[in-house]
Each structure stands twice: as structure tokens, then as C-alpha cells.
C-alpha positions in Angstrom: 24.0 34.1 -31.0 23.2 32.7 -27.6 25.6 31.8 -25.4 24.5 27.8 -25.7 25.2 27.8 -29.4 28.4 29.1 -29.1 29.4 26.4 -26.4 27.6 23.6 -28.9 29.7 25.1 -32.1 32.9 24.7 -29.6 32.1 21.2 -28.5 30.4 19.7 -31.5 31.8 21.5 -34.6 29.8 21.2 -37.3 32.8 19.8 -39.7 34.1 17.3 -37.8 33.3 13.6 -36.9 32.7 13.5 -32.8 33.1 9.5 -31.5 32.1 9.8 -27.5 33.3 7.5 -25.2 30.4 6.0 -23.0 32.1 3.0 -21.1 32.3 4.9 -17.9 28.7 5.6 -17.8 26.7 3.0 -20.0 29.2 0.8 -20.0 29.2 0.7 -15.9 25.6 0.8 -15.5 25.1 -3.2 -15.1 28.4 -4.5 -14.3 28.8 -6.3 -11.1 32.4 -4.9 -10.6 33.4 -1.6 -11.5 36.9 0.6 -11.3 38.1 2.5 -8.9 38.0 6.6 -9.1 42.1 6.3 -9.3 41.7 3.4 -12.5 39.0 5.8 -14.0 41.1 8.5 -13.9 43.9 6.7 -15.7 41.1 5.2 -18.5 40.4 9.2 -18.9 43.9 10.4 -19.1 45.1 7.6 -21.4 42.3 7.7 -23.9 42.7 11.7 -23.9 46.2 10.9 -24.5 45.1 8.9 -27.7 42.7 11.3 -29.0 39.5 11.1 -27.4 38.0 14.1 -26.5 34.5 13.3 -25.4 33.7 11.3 -22.4 30.3 10.6 -20.6 31.5 10.3 -17.1 28.7 8.8 -15.3 25.1 9.0 -14.0 23.5 11.6 -11.1 22.0 9.2 -9.0 22.0 8.1 -5.2 25.2 6.7 -4.6 23.7 3.9 -2.1 21.9 2.7 -5.0 24.3 3.4 -7.8 27.5 3.0 -6.0 29.8 3.0 -9.3 28.7 6.7 -10.0 29.5 7.6 -6.5 32.5 9.5 -7.4 31.1 11.2 -10.6 31.8 14.9 -9.4 35.5 13.8 -9.3 35.4 12.1 -12.8 33.9 15.6 -14.0 36.7 17.5 -12.5 39.1 15.1 -14.0 38.0 15.8 -17.6 37.6 19.4 -16.7 41.4 19.5 -16.2 42.3 18.4 -19.6 42.2 20.9 -22.2 39.9 20.7 -25.0 38.0 17.6 -23.2 34.3 17.3 -22.8 32.3 15.8 -20.4 28.7 14.4 -20.5 26.9 13.2 -17.5 23.1 11.3 -17.2 20.3 12.9 -15.0 17.0 10.8 -15.1 15.4 13.6 -13.1 15.2 17.3 -12.3 17.3 16.7 -8.9 19.9 14.9 -10.7 19.9 17.3 -13.1 20.0 19.9 -10.5 23.0 18.5 -8.9 24.6 18.1 -12.0 24.4 21.9 -13.1 26.7 22.7 -9.6 29.6 21.1 -11.2 31.7 21.6 -13.8 30.1 19.0 -16.3 30.0 20.3 -19.7 26.8 18.9 -20.9 23.9 17.3 -19.2 22.1 14.4 -20.9 18.4 13.9 -20.0 16.1 10.9 -21.3 12.6 9.9 -23.0 11.7 7.2 -24.6 10.2 7.1 -28.0 7.9 3.9 -26.4 5.6 4.9 -24.2 5.8 1.5 -22.5 9.7 1.7 -22.0 9.3 5.1 -20.8 6.9 4.0 -17.9 9.2 0.9 -17.3 12.4 2.9 -17.6 11.1 6.3 -16.1 8.1 5.6 -13.9 6.2 8.5 -15.7 4.6 9.0 -19.1 6.3 10.4 -22.2 4.0 14.0 -21.5 5.5 14.2 -17.9 8.9 13.5 -18.9 8.6 16.4 -21.6 7.3 18.7 -19.2 10.5 17.9 -16.8 12.7 18.4 -19.6 11.5 22.0 -20.1 11.7 22.7 -16.5 15.2 21.6 -16.6 16.1 24.1 -19.4 14.3 26.8 -17.1 16.2 25.6 -14.3 19.9 25.8 -16.3 18.5 29.2 -17.7 17.5 30.7 -14.1 21.2 29.6 -12.6 22.9 31.2 -15.7 24.8 27.8 -16.2 27.0 27.5 -18.7 25.9 23.8 -19.4 24.6 22.4 -22.5 21.5 20.5 -22.2 20.5 17.5 -24.4 17.6 15.0 -24.7 18.6 11.3 -25.5 15.8 9.8 -26.9 15.9 5.9 -26.2 14.2 3.3 -28.0 14.0 5.5 -31.1 14.5 2.5 -33.5 12.7 0.0 -31.7 11.4 -1.5 -28.3 11.6 -5.0 -26.6 8.5 -4.2 -24.6 6.0 -2.7 -27.6 8.0 -3.7 -30.7 8.4 -1.6 -33.6 8.5 2.5 -33.7 7.3 4.7 -35.9 9.9 7.2 -36.7 7.4 9.9 -37.2 7.3 9.4 -33.6 10.5 10.1 -33.0 10.0 13.1 -35.0 7.3 14.6 -33.0 9.5 13.9 -29.8 12.4 15.4 -30.9 10.2 18.5 -31.9 9.0 18.6 -28.9 12.2 18.8 -27.1 13.6 21.4 -29.4 10.7 23.4 -28.8 11.5 22.9 -25.0 14.8 24.6 -25.4 17.2 21.7 -25.5 20.9 22.2 -27.3 20.7 19.0 -28.7 19.3 15.5 -29.4 20.3 11.8 -29.5 18.9 8.8 -30.8 19.3 5.7 -29.5 19.3 1.7 -30.4 18.9 0.8 -27.0 18.2 -2.7 -27.2 20.2 -3.4 -30.6 16.7 -3.7 -32.1 17.3 -2.8 -36.0 19.8 -3.1 -38.8 21.5 -0.5 -41.4 18.4 0.0 -43.3 16.4 1.4 -40.7 19.1 3.4 -38.8 19.7 5.1 -42.3 16.0 6.0 -42.9 15.8 7.5 -39.5 19.1 9.4 -39.2 18.0 10.8 -42.6 14.9 12.1 -40.9 17.2 13.5 -38.4 19.4 14.8 -40.7 16.8 16.8 -42.5 15.5 18.1 -39.0 18.7 19.1 -37.4 20.7 22.3 -38.9 24.3 21.4 -39.4 25.4 23.7 -36.4 23.2 21.3 -34.1 24.4 17.7 -34.9 22.7 15.1 -33.2 24.2 11.8 -31.8 23.4 8.5 -32.4 23.9 5.7 -29.4 24.1 1.9 -30.9 24.0 -1.3 -29.4 25.6 -4.4 -31.0 22.9 -6.8 -29.1 22.5 -8.4 -32.5 25.7 -7.9 -34.0 24.6 -5.0 -36.1 26.5 -2.4 -34.2 29.0 -1.4 -36.8 27.1 -2.5 -39.9 24.3 0.3 -38.0 27.6 2.6 -37.4 28.3 2.8 -41.2 24.7 3.5 -42.1 24.5 6.3 -39.8 27.9 7.8 -41.0 26.1 7.6 -44.9 22.9 9.3 -44.0 24.9 12.3 -42.5 25.0 11.5 -38.6 28.8 12.7 -37.3 28.2 12.2 -33.5 28.4 8.4 -32.4 28.5 6.8 -29.2 30.8 4.0 -28.3 32.3 2.3 -25.5 35.9 0.6 -24.9 35.9 -3.1 -25.3 32.2 -2.8 -25.9 31.1 -2.3 -22.5 27.5 -1.8 -21.6 23.9 -3.0 -22.0 20.3 -2.7 -21.2 18.3 -4.3 -18.3 15.4 -4.6 -21.3 17.7 -6.7 -23.4 18.7 -9.8 -20.9 21.6 -11.3 -22.0 22.6 -8.7 -24.8 26.0 -7.5 -25.6 26.9 -4.3 -25.2 27.4 -0.9 -26.9 29.6 -0.6 -30.1 33.2 -0.8 -29.8 34.7 2.0 -29.6 38.0 0.7 -31.0 36.4 -0.9 -34.1 34.2 2.2 -34.8 37.6 4.6 -34.6 38.6 1.7 -37.5 35.5 2.0 -39.3 35.5 5.7 -39.6 39.3 5.9 -40.8 39.0 3.4 -43.2 36.0 5.2 -44.5 37.8 8.5 -44.9 36.6 10.2 -41.4 39.2 11.4 -39.5 39.2 10.6 -36.0 42.6 12.0 -34.6 42.5 8.9 -32.5 45.6 6.9 -32.3 44.4 3.3 -32.6 47.0 1.3 -31.2 47.3 3.7 -27.9 43.3 3.3 -27.6 43.7 -0.4 -27.6 46.2 -0.6 -25.1 43.7 1.1 -22.3 41.7 -2.2 -22.5 44.1 -3.2 -19.9 42.1 -0.7 -17.4 38.8 -2.4 -17.3 40.5 -5.8 -17.8 42.1 -5.5 -14.6 39.5 -3.7 -12.9 36.8 -6.1 -13.9 38.2 -9.4 -14.8 34.8 -11.0 -15.0 33.6 -8.9 -17.3 33.9 -9.9 -21.4 35.6 -7.3 -23.5 34.9 -7.2 -26.8 36.5 -6.0 -30.3 37.4 -7.5 -33.5 40.3 -4.9 -33.9 41.8 -5.6 -30.7 41.8 -9.2 -31.4 43.3 -9.4 -34.8 45.3 -5.8 -34.5 45.5 -2.7 -36.6 46.8 -4.2 -40.0 50.1 -3.1 -41.0 51.4 -1.7 -44.4 47.7 -0.7 -45.3 46.1 2.5 -46.0 43.5 3.1 -43.9 44.3 6.3 -42.0 41.9 8.9 -43.1 44.5 11.2 -44.3 45.6 8.3 -46.8 41.8 7.6 -47.9 40.5 11.2 -48.3 39.2 13.1 -45.6 35.6 14.4 -44.7 
């Protein structure tokens, strides 16, 4: 077994549902305010204590243009100090990936869009060039002997605000090209909350058939049009076992003006548990972490039905009572 395959099995065991906190990267990419390094560390350690183990910690981007991620190396070190925790960072180009590979980050995510129009707008390059750069980063990682997982997130995988519907076959083509380039894992993103459960289920069934169980793919959903939790349920039903969400639903996309952010982590944990998927996450403790972004970013709205209504009492919602997956 290759070293990266061993690392993948350790970080993403095939028999578990993995919920990844993306609030510290996706959740902060458009905010006017952001937490201090101390507050970010507190956010991570408190979510870790609640049972969360996978954290998207930031992006390797120029600090002067993206000050919210200037401390990404320190946040990577924070996660590295927590036993069993897994850090993920975004890199938009080869330079960012090279910088990331010199840190303790466990996983670097590269991005390509399923829409050529969005790839040109977001990455300022055609899809073919993005695929070449992905292969270059794989080679860079292998030549350096770095023990870092490389993943590719396929944005606009369900539909594009610039060019409309996206053919699932095109997503499969890009996914296959990325796997042939040597990446360890893939993700598909409904970047602007374009679709509903039927479309999510269809693409996830295709991805479940394409990817062997030991290489689980991630599903990244947005709640732009109120479909986030319904879409997450459809993804689970279609075999997805790695889902992204953010505390309080923080986040958004510059190509979906006025949109709400990611699926709310608290609501996703509740959905998983009442559906019989054990998460190992303490919902009450997780909800309490909302105090950190609320204090650090008082002008940013926090979403979530569970935080508003509370965890129901005397109700058999926990996975161990409903039957484990």
C-alpha cells in the first residue's frame, strides 16, 4: 500500500461518517470581520472537545490581500497538536501548494470548476491548465517526499451561476482526470446552492460508483436556496460519507450575491444522528462554540434551526438509539 493510501485510510476510515468543519476557511472568505488567532485556536479546541476532528484551517494566499488567513501556519500547528485531528488547507495555485507542503498541514485541497466559465472567472485559467497544475502539484509533493494528502474540490459540480446546468458526465470526466493525475481524494461542491435533492442524489450515486470505498469523496453544500439539509440527506442516502459544513452556516460565494453560506454544522450533526449515523459529536457543546464567532464577528449573521430551537429532550435522536451506520 502506498504511503498516501495509508494516510487516507487513517484520516478517512471507510466505515465512518466524517463531518468537516470549514468555517475557518470557507466561512471567513467573504466576511468583513474575522476572529483573532487566539479566538480561532479557541474555536478549534472547543470543537475538538465536542468531537469534531476534521478542520479546514484556511487558505495559502497573499496575506496582504487575504488578512483573514495570514495566520494559517499557526492554525495548522494548533490542529497538529491535537491527537487524531486532521487539518485541511486550500491552495489556489502551485505557489500556494508549495507553501502548504512545507507545513504540518495534513491535506491540501486544489480547486477546479466543472464549469469552464467559472474556472476562467475564479482561477483565471481554462480547465485544461488547471488539470496540468494539479498534476504538477502531485509531482511536487512526491518529489519532496511530503506526507500530505492531495485532494481536488470540483466546484460548480451541480450547476453554475454563470453558465447554468452542469452535465454530471462532465464532472465524472474531470474527476477521472484528477485521479489519473495522482490525487488522493476528490470532492464535489454545490458552490452556489444551485440544485435540490434529486440532482444531488444523482451525482453522488455516480461518484459512489466511480470511487472505491477506501477513497471516499467529499460533498460540499451551500444553503443558498434553503436546500442545504435536504441535499445533505440526499447525499447520505446516495452513499456519501464525507460532508462539509460550517459552524452557524458561515460562508458564501462571490458568484452568488446575497446568498447564505454553508450547511449549518449543528443542523448537519442533528440530521446525521437522527438518521442513524454516529458522529461522535456532542451537539450541546458544539452549539456553545457559536459564542466565539458571535463575539468576534458581531455583524455577521449566524444561522441554524437547532441552535434556535435546542436539542429535543426525551427523544431518541442519538445514533446509538436509532441504529448505527
